[in-house]
N, CA, C and O atoms as a GROMACS GRO file, in nm:
protein
  328
    1UNK      N    1  -9.156 -14.422  -2.748
    1UNK     CA    2  -9.054 -14.473  -2.834
    1UNK      C    3  -9.062 -14.625  -2.844
    1UNK      O    4  -9.060 -14.678  -2.955
    2UNK      N    5  -9.072 -14.697  -2.733
    2UNK     CA    6  -9.072 -14.842  -2.740
    2UNK      C    7  -9.212 -14.901  -2.737
    2UNK      O    8  -9.234 -15.010  -2.790
    3UNK      N    9  -9.305 -14.832  -2.676
    3UNK     CA   10  -9.443 -14.877  -2.682
    3UNK      C   11  -9.518 -14.765  -2.753
    3UNK      O   12  -9.551 -14.663  -2.693
    4UNK      N   13  -9.543 -14.786  -2.878
    4UNK     CA   14  -9.601 -14.680  -2.959
    4UNK      C   15  -9.744 -14.712  -2.993
    4UNK      O   16  -9.781 -14.829  -3.011
    5UNK      N   17  -9.824 -14.612  -3.001
    5UNK     CA   18  -9.964 -14.626  -3.039
    5UNK      C   19  -9.986 -14.542  -3.163
    5UNK      O   20  -9.962 -14.421  -3.162
    6UNK      N   21 -10.031 -14.605  -3.267
    6UNK     CA   22 -10.062 -14.533  -3.391
    6UNK      C   23 -10.213 -14.534  -3.409
    6UNK      O   24 -10.275 -14.640  -3.404
    7UNK      N   25 -10.270 -14.419  -3.428
    7UNK     CA   26 -10.415 -14.410  -3.442
    7UNK      C   27 -10.451 -14.333  -3.568
    7UNK      O   28 -10.386 -14.234  -3.603
    8UNK      N   29 -10.554 -14.379  -3.633
    8UNK     CA   30 -10.610 -14.309  -3.747
    8UNK      C   31 -10.733 -14.235  -3.698
    8UNK      O   32 -10.840 -14.294  -3.682
    9UNK      N   33 -10.718 -14.106  -3.674
    9UNK     CA   34 -10.828 -14.029  -3.618
    9UNK      C   35 -10.904 -13.953  -3.726
    9UNK      O   36 -10.970 -13.853  -3.696
   10UNK      N   37 -10.896 -13.999  -3.849
   10UNK     CA   38 -10.966 -13.929  -3.956
   10UNK      C   39 -11.117 -13.938  -3.938
   10UNK      O   40 -11.190 -13.845  -3.974
   11UNK      N   41 -11.165 -14.050  -3.881
   11UNK     CA   42 -11.307 -14.064  -3.848
   11UNK      C   43 -11.318 -14.119  -3.708
   11UNK      O   44 -11.253 -14.219  -3.675
   12UNK      N   45 -11.397 -14.056  -3.625
   12UNK     CA   46 -11.410 -14.098  -3.485
   12UNK      C   47 -11.459 -14.242  -3.472
   12UNK      O   48 -11.417 -14.313  -3.381
   13UNK      N   49 -11.545 -14.285  -3.561
   13UNK     CA   50 -11.602 -14.420  -3.548
   13UNK      C   51 -11.509 -14.528  -3.600
   13UNK      O   52 -11.535 -14.647  -3.579
   14UNK      N   53 -11.400 -14.491  -3.668
   14UNK     CA   54 -11.311 -14.590  -3.728
   14UNK      C   55 -11.167 -14.572  -3.680
   14UNK      O   56 -11.077 -14.547  -3.760
   15UNK      N   57 -11.147 -14.584  -3.549
   15UNK     CA   58 -11.013 -14.573  -3.493
   15UNK      C   59 -10.946 -14.710  -3.496
   15UNK      O   60 -11.006 -14.810  -3.455
   16UNK      N   61 -10.824 -14.714  -3.544
   16UNK     CA   62 -10.748 -14.838  -3.540
   16UNK      C   63 -10.619 -14.812  -3.464
   16UNK      O   64 -10.569 -14.699  -3.463
   17UNK      N   65 -10.566 -14.915  -3.401
   17UNK     CA   66 -10.441 -14.897  -3.327
   17UNK      C   67 -10.349 -15.015  -3.354
   17UNK      O   68 -10.393 -15.126  -3.382
   18UNK      N   69 -10.223 -14.988  -3.344
   18UNK     CA   70 -10.121 -15.090  -3.362
   18UNK      C   71 -10.017 -15.070  -3.254
   18UNK      O   72  -9.966 -14.959  -3.236
   19UNK      N   73  -9.984 -15.175  -3.181
   19UNK     CA   74  -9.887 -15.166  -3.074
   19UNK      C   75  -9.758 -15.237  -3.114
   19UNK      O   76  -9.761 -15.340  -3.182
   20UNK      N   77  -9.648 -15.180  -3.073
   20UNK     CA   78  -9.519 -15.247  -3.090
   20UNK      C   79  -9.488 -15.324  -2.962
   20UNK      O   80  -9.513 -15.274  -2.852
   21UNK      N   81  -9.436 -15.443  -2.976
   21UNK     CA   82  -9.401 -15.526  -2.861
   21UNK      C   83  -9.269 -15.477  -2.802
   21UNK      O   84  -9.178 -15.439  -2.876
   22UNK      N   85  -9.259 -15.478  -2.670
   22UNK     CA   86  -9.136 -15.443  -2.601
   22UNK      C   87  -9.067 -15.571  -2.557
   22UNK      O   88  -9.131 -15.660  -2.499
   23UNK      N   89  -8.938 -15.581  -2.584
   23UNK     CA   90  -8.859 -15.697  -2.545
   23UNK      C   91  -8.755 -15.651  -2.444
   23UNK      O   92  -8.692 -15.547  -2.462
   24UNK      N   93  -8.736 -15.728  -2.337
   24UNK     CA   94  -8.635 -15.698  -2.237
   24UNK      C   95  -8.533 -15.811  -2.238
   24UNK      O   96  -8.568 -15.928  -2.221
   25UNK      N   97  -8.407 -15.775  -2.257
   25UNK     CA   98  -8.297 -15.871  -2.258
   25UNK      C   99  -8.214 -15.843  -2.133
   25UNK      O  100  -8.187 -15.727  -2.101
   26UNK      N  101  -8.174 -15.947  -2.061
   26UNK     CA  102  -8.093 -15.929  -1.941
   26UNK      C  103  -7.963 -16.004  -1.957
   26UNK      O  104  -7.961 -16.123  -1.991
   27UNK      N  105  -7.853 -15.935  -1.931
   27UNK     CA  106  -7.721 -15.995  -1.932
   27UNK      C  107  -7.656 -15.966  -1.797
   27UNK      O  108  -7.678 -15.859  -1.740
   28UNK      N  109  -7.577 -16.059  -1.745
   28UNK     CA  110  -7.513 -16.042  -1.615
   28UNK      C  111  -7.362 -16.044  -1.634
   28UNK      O  112  -7.307 -16.132  -1.700
   29UNK      N  113  -7.296 -15.945  -1.573
   29UNK     CA  114  -7.152 -15.930  -1.589
   29UNK      C  115  -7.084 -15.906  -1.455
   29UNK      O  116  -7.147 -15.864  -1.358
   30UNK      N  117  -6.954 -15.933  -1.452
   30UNK     CA  118  -6.867 -15.894  -1.342
   30UNK      C  119  -6.873 -15.982  -1.219
   30UNK      O  120  -6.960 -16.068  -1.207
   31UNK      N  121  -6.779 -15.958  -1.128
   31UNK     CA  122  -6.771 -16.039  -1.007
   31UNK      C  123  -6.889 -16.016  -0.911
   31UNK      O  124  -6.913 -16.097  -0.821
   32UNK      N  125  -6.961 -15.907  -0.929
   32UNK     CA  126  -7.076 -15.878  -0.844
   32UNK      C  127  -7.209 -15.908  -0.912
   32UNK      O  128  -7.315 -15.869  -0.863
   33UNK      N  129  -7.203 -15.978  -1.025
   33UNK     CA  130  -7.322 -16.018  -1.101
   33UNK      C  131  -7.413 -15.898  -1.129
   33UNK      O  132  -7.532 -15.900  -1.099
   34UNK      N  133  -7.354 -15.795  -1.187
   34UNK     CA  134  -7.430 -15.674  -1.221
   34UNK      C  135  -7.515 -15.701  -1.344
   34UNK      O  136  -7.467 -15.752  -1.446
   35UNK      N  137  -7.641 -15.665  -1.334
   35UNK     CA  138  -7.734 -15.685  -1.446
   35UNK      C  139  -7.727 -15.568  -1.543
   35UNK      O  140  -7.725 -15.452  -1.504
   36UNK      N  141  -7.724 -15.603  -1.669
   36UNK     CA  142  -7.735 -15.506  -1.777
   36UNK      C  143  -7.862 -15.540  -1.854
   36UNK      O  144  -7.886 -15.656  -1.887
   37UNK      N  145  -7.943 -15.439  -1.880
   37UNK     CA  146  -8.068 -15.461  -1.952
   37UNK      C  147  -8.062 -15.394  -2.088
   37UNK      O  148  -8.002 -15.288  -2.104
   38UNK      N  149  -8.126 -15.458  -2.184
   38UNK     CA  150  -8.144 -15.401  -2.316
   38UNK      C  151  -8.294 -15.408  -2.344
   38UNK      O  152  -8.353 -15.516  -2.340
   39UNK      N  153  -8.353 -15.294  -2.372
   39UNK     CA  154  -8.496 -15.288  -2.402
   39UNK      C  155  -8.508 -15.256  -2.551
   39UNK      O  156  -8.454 -15.156  -2.599
   40UNK      N  157  -8.581 -15.342  -2.623
   40UNK     CA  158  -8.595 -15.322  -2.766
   40UNK      C  159  -8.741 -15.332  -2.808
   40UNK      O  160  -8.825 -15.383  -2.734
   41UNK      N  161  -8.768 -15.282  -2.927
   41UNK     CA  162  -8.903 -15.292  -2.983
   41UNK      C  163  -8.903 -15.389  -3.099
   41UNK      O  164  -8.801 -15.453  -3.127
   42UNK      N  165  -9.015 -15.401  -3.168
   42UNK     CA  166  -9.027 -15.495  -3.280
   42UNK      C  167  -8.938 -15.459  -3.398
   42UNK      O  168  -8.908 -15.543  -3.483
   43UNK      N  169  -8.895 -15.335  -3.402
   43UNK     CA  170  -8.804 -15.292  -3.508
   43UNK      C  171  -8.659 -15.307  -3.465
   43UNK      O  172  -8.568 -15.268  -3.537
   44UNK      N  173  -8.638 -15.363  -3.348
   44UNK     CA  174  -8.508 -15.394  -3.288
   44UNK      C  175  -8.425 -15.271  -3.255
   44UNK      O  176  -8.304 -15.281  -3.236
   45UNK      N  177  -8.490 -15.153  -3.248
   45UNK     CA  178  -8.422 -15.037  -3.193
   45UNK      C  179  -8.416 -15.058  -3.042
   45UNK      O  180  -8.513 -15.105  -2.982
   46UNK      N  181  -8.303 -15.024  -2.982
   46UNK     CA  182  -8.289 -15.060  -2.840
   46UNK      C  183  -8.222 -14.951  -2.758
   46UNK      O  184  -8.157 -14.860  -2.810
   47UNK      N  185  -8.242 -14.964  -2.627
   47UNK     CA  186  -8.178 -14.881  -2.528
   47UNK      C  187  -8.098 -14.971  -2.436
   47UNK      O  188  -8.148 -15.072  -2.387
   48UNK      N  189  -7.971 -14.934  -2.413
   48UNK     CA  190  -7.889 -15.004  -2.315
   48UNK      C  191  -7.913 -14.939  -2.180
   48UNK      O  192  -7.906 -14.816  -2.168
   49UNK      N  193  -7.942 -15.020  -2.079
   49UNK     CA  194  -7.966 -14.967  -1.945
   49UNK      C  195  -7.858 -15.020  -1.852
   49UNK      O  196  -7.848 -15.141  -1.830
   50UNK      N  197  -7.779 -14.930  -1.799
   50UNK     CA  198  -7.673 -14.958  -1.702
   50UNK      C  199  -7.579 -15.070  -1.745
   50UNK      O  200  -7.565 -15.170  -1.675
   51UNK      N  201  -7.515 -15.054  -1.861
   51UNK     CA  202  -7.421 -15.158  -1.903
   51UNK      C  203  -7.301 -15.162  -1.808
   51UNK      O  204  -7.241 -15.058  -1.778
   52UNK      N  205  -7.269 -15.280  -1.760
   52UNK     CA  206  -7.163 -15.291  -1.659
   52UNK      C  207  -7.064 -15.401  -1.690
   52UNK      O  208  -7.041 -15.490  -1.608
   53UNK      N  209  -7.004 -15.395  -1.807
   53UNK     CA  210  -6.905 -15.496  -1.841
   53UNK      C  211  -6.778 -15.471  -1.760
   53UNK      O  212  -6.735 -15.357  -1.743
   54UNK      N  213  -6.719 -15.580  -1.710
   54UNK     CA  214  -6.605 -15.571  -1.619
   54UNK      C  215  -6.471 -15.570  -1.693
   54UNK      O  216  -6.377 -15.504  -1.650
   55UNK      N  217  -6.464 -15.643  -1.804
   55UNK     CA  218  -6.337 -15.652  -1.876
   55UNK      C  219  -6.365 -15.666  -2.027
   55UNK      O  220  -6.480 -15.665  -2.071
   56UNK      N  221  -6.258 -15.677  -2.103
   56UNK     CA  222  -6.274 -15.680  -2.249
   56UNK      C  223  -6.347 -15.806  -2.297
   56UNK      O  224  -6.414 -15.801  -2.400
   57UNK      N  225  -6.335 -15.917  -2.226
   57UNK     CA  226  -6.408 -16.038  -2.265
   57UNK      C  227  -6.558 -16.020  -2.249
   57UNK      O  228  -6.635 -16.062  -2.335
   58UNK      N  229  -6.598 -15.956  -2.140
   58UNK     CA  230  -6.742 -15.929  -2.120
   58UNK      C  231  -6.791 -15.826  -2.220
   58UNK      O  232  -6.903 -15.835  -2.269
   59UNK      N  233  -6.707 -15.729  -2.252
   59UNK     CA  234  -6.743 -15.630  -2.352
   59UNK      C  235  -6.766 -15.699  -2.487
   59UNK      O  236  -6.863 -15.668  -2.557
   60UNK      N  237  -6.678 -15.791  -2.523
   60UNK     CA  238  -6.694 -15.866  -2.649
   60UNK      C  239  -6.822 -15.950  -2.646
   60UNK      O  240  -6.894 -15.957  -2.745
   61UNK      N  241  -6.850 -16.014  -2.531
   61UNK     CA  242  -6.971 -16.096  -2.519
   61UNK      C  243  -7.096 -16.011  -2.536
   61UNK      O  244  -7.192 -16.053  -2.601
   62UNK      N  245  -7.095 -15.891  -2.478
   62UNK     CA  246  -7.208 -15.799  -2.490
   62UNK      C  247  -7.235 -15.765  -2.637
   62UNK      O  248  -7.348 -15.776  -2.684
   63UNK      N  249  -7.131 -15.724  -2.709
   63UNK     CA  250  -7.150 -15.683  -2.848
   63UNK      C  251  -7.178 -15.803  -2.940
   63UNK      O  252  -7.246 -15.786  -3.041
   64UNK      N  253  -7.128 -15.920  -2.907
   64UNK     CA  254  -7.165 -16.040  -2.983
   64UNK      C  255  -7.315 -16.067  -2.969
   64UNK      O  256  -7.381 -16.102  -3.067
   65UNK      N  257  -7.367 -16.050  -2.847
   65UNK     CA  258  -7.511 -16.071  -2.825
   65UNK      C  259  -7.592 -15.968  -2.903
   65UNK      O  260  -7.688 -16.003  -2.971
   66UNK      N  261  -7.553 -15.841  -2.893
   66UNK     CA  262  -7.624 -15.733  -2.962
   66UNK      C  263  -7.625 -15.760  -3.113
   66UNK      O  264  -7.730 -15.745  -3.177
   67UNK      N  265  -7.513 -15.797  -3.169
   67UNK     CA  266  -7.505 -15.824  -3.313
   67UNK      C  267  -7.584 -15.949  -3.351
   67UNK      O  268  -7.649 -15.950  -3.456
   68UNK      N  269  -7.580 -16.053  -3.269
   68UNK     CA  270  -7.654 -16.176  -3.298
   68UNK      C  271  -7.805 -16.152  -3.299
   68UNK      O  272  -7.878 -16.218  -3.372
   69UNK      N  273  -7.851 -16.058  -3.217
   69UNK     CA  274  -7.994 -16.027  -3.209
   69UNK      C  275  -8.036 -15.918  -3.309
   69UNK      O  276  -8.153 -15.883  -3.317
   70UNK      N  277  -7.940 -15.867  -3.385
   70UNK     CA  278  -7.964 -15.759  -3.483
   70UNK      C  279  -8.022 -15.634  -3.418
   70UNK      O  280  -8.108 -15.568  -3.476
   71UNK      N  281  -7.976 -15.603  -3.298
   71UNK     CA  282  -8.025 -15.485  -3.227
   71UNK      C  283  -7.958 -15.359  -3.279
   71UNK      O  284  -7.841 -15.359  -3.317
   72UNK      N  285  -8.037 -15.250  -3.281
   72UNK     CA  286  -7.989 -15.121  -3.327
   72UNK      C  287  -7.995 -15.023  -3.211
   72UNK      O  288  -8.102 -14.971  -3.180
   73UNK      N  289  -7.882 -14.996  -3.145
   73UNK     CA  290  -7.885 -14.906  -3.030
   73UNK      C  291  -7.919 -14.763  -3.069
   73UNK      O  292  -7.866 -14.708  -3.166
   74UNK      N  293  -8.008 -14.703  -2.991
   74UNK     CA  294  -8.043 -14.563  -3.016
   74UNK      C  295  -8.026 -14.478  -2.890
   74UNK      O  296  -8.031 -14.355  -2.896
   75UNK      N  297  -8.006 -14.545  -2.773
   75UNK     CA  298  -7.999 -14.469  -2.649
   75UNK      C  299  -7.921 -14.549  -2.545
   75UNK      O  300  -7.922 -14.672  -2.546
   76UNK      N  301  -7.854 -14.476  -2.454
   76UNK     CA  302  -7.782 -14.534  -2.342
   76UNK      C  303  -7.831 -14.468  -2.215
   76UNK      O  304  -7.836 -14.346  -2.206
   77UNK      N  305  -7.868 -14.549  -2.115
   77UNK     CA  306  -7.909 -14.497  -1.986
   77UNK      C  307  -7.815 -14.556  -1.883
   77UNK      O  308  -7.805 -14.678  -1.870
   78UNK      N  309  -7.744 -14.469  -1.810
   78UNK     CA  310  -7.649 -14.515  -1.710
   78UNK      C  311  -7.653 -14.422  -1.590
   78UNK      O  312  -7.658 -14.300  -1.606
   79UNK      N  313  -7.651 -14.478  -1.469
   79UNK     CA  314  -7.650 -14.393  -1.350
   79UNK      C  315  -7.528 -14.301  -1.347
   79UNK      O  316  -7.533 -14.193  -1.287
   80UNK      N  317  -7.419 -14.342  -1.409
   80UNK     CA  318  -7.298 -14.260  -1.413
   80UNK      C  319  -7.316 -14.137  -1.500
   80UNK      O  320  -7.242 -14.039  -1.487
   81UNK      N  321  -7.414 -14.139  -1.590
   81UNK     CA  322  -7.436 -14.026  -1.680
   81UNK      C  323  -7.542 -13.930  -1.628
   81UNK      O  324  -7.561 -13.821  -1.684
   82UNK      N  325  -7.612 -13.970  -1.523
   82UNK     CA  326  -7.722 -13.887  -1.473
   82UNK      C  327  -7.671 -13.781  -1.378
   82UNK      O  328  -7.749 -13.702  -1.325
   0.00000   0.00000   0.00000
């Protein structure tokens, strides 16, 4: 999903590949400095990993960052959901 390989296998001698870059964004929230990660690709589709906002101000800061970066969330990964 985030590191994709596209190959043209129509001819064995003429394989081409294109890689998407993976970007990792780190935000820190709460009194215990909990790290929240956002992993995105070149198309700015992203996954939130362990978002840990402590209050409504941090929640607003998180979404301001996401909107400023034009990120498009497609997945949430949280230890509480596993």
